[in-house]
C-alpha positions in Angstrom: 80.1 -4.6 -15.1 79.2 -4.1 -11.5 78.6 -7.2 -9.3 76.2 -7.8 -6.4 75.4 -11.3 -5.3 73.3 -13.4 -2.7 73.1 -12.2 0.9 75.4 -15.0 2.1 78.2 -13.1 0.5 78.8 -10.0 -1.6 81.2 -9.6 -4.5 81.7 -5.9 -5.2 83.6 -4.0 -7.8 84.1 -4.0 -11.5 85.8 -5.8 -14.4 86.5 -4.7 -17.9 85.1 -6.4 -20.9 87.0 -9.6 -21.7 87.9 -10.2 -18.0 84.5 -11.5 -16.9 86.0 -15.0 -16.3 88.2 -13.5 -13.6 84.9 -12.3 -11.7 83.4 -15.7 -12.2 86.5 -17.4 -10.7 86.6 -14.9 -7.9 83.0 -15.6 -7.2 83.5 -19.3 -7.2 85.7 -19.0 -4.2 82.9 -17.6 -2.2 80.3 -20.1 -3.5 82.5 -22.9 -2.4 83.2 -21.3 1.0 86.9 -21.2 0.2 87.3 -17.5 1.0 85.6 -15.3 3.4 87.3 -11.8 2.7 89.6 -10.9 -0.2 90.5 -8.3 -2.8 91.8 -8.7 -6.2 93.1 -5.9 -8.5 94.6 -6.6 -11.9 96.4 -4.2 -14.2 96.9 -5.2 -17.9 99.1 -3.0 -20.1 98.9 -0.3 -17.5 95.1 -0.3 -17.3 93.1 -1.5 -14.2 91.0 -4.3 -15.7 89.8 -6.0 -12.5 89.0 -4.4 -9.2 87.0 -6.8 -6.9 86.5 -7.5 -3.2 84.3 -9.9 -1.5 82.8 -10.1 2.0 80.9 -12.9 3.7 81.3 -12.4 7.3 82.2 -8.8 7.9 80.6 -5.6 6.7 83.7 -3.6 7.7 85.8 -5.3 5.0 86.0 -3.2 1.8 88.3 -2.3 -1.1 90.4 -0.1 1.1 90.9 -2.6 3.9 94.6 -3.5 4.5 95.4 -7.1 4.6 98.4 -9.1 5.8 100.1 -11.1 3.2 102.5 -13.6 4.7 105.6 -14.9 2.6 104.6 -12.9 -0.5 108.3 -11.7 -0.8 109.5 -15.2 -1.9 107.2 -15.5 -4.8 108.0 -11.9 -6.0 111.7 -12.5 -5.6 111.6 -15.8 -7.6 109.6 -14.0 -10.4 112.3 -11.1 -10.4 115.2 -13.7 -10.6 113.5 -15.7 -13.3 113.1 -12.4 -15.3 116.8 -11.6 -14.8 117.7 -15.1 -16.0 115.5 -14.6 -19.0 117.2 -11.3 -19.8 120.7 -12.8 -19.4 121.6 -10.7 -16.4 122.3 -13.7 -14.2 122.3 -17.5 -14.2 120.7 -19.8 -11.7 124.0 -21.4 -11.0 125.7 -18.0 -10.1 126.9 -17.4 -6.5 125.2 -14.6 -4.8 128.6 -12.9 -4.2 129.2 -12.9 -8.0 126.5 -10.1 -8.2 126.8 -8.8 -4.6 130.4 -8.8 -3.5 129.7 -7.6 0.1 127.5 -10.6 0.7 130.8 -12.8 0.7 
């Protein structure tokens, strides 16, 4: 499904069948003026199912534009720690030096 919207903003890209609601939510950010430029790419079971980008104030922004993402490492780190706890590889109560002796 290719998307092209009103002149005020443009949503370009594609979504696979079953992921149309993601495109709708992405478009809603623009219709409410929450976002001006963004990209969203989602893989599900190793397959790209969402590949969208939107522009409302810059024609030079596209799917290949690099964007600064501040503080993204904290959320990725917390997800990885939660996964390791779930797998029994560490506990939230562990000291860092229990797993990384040089840290002490």
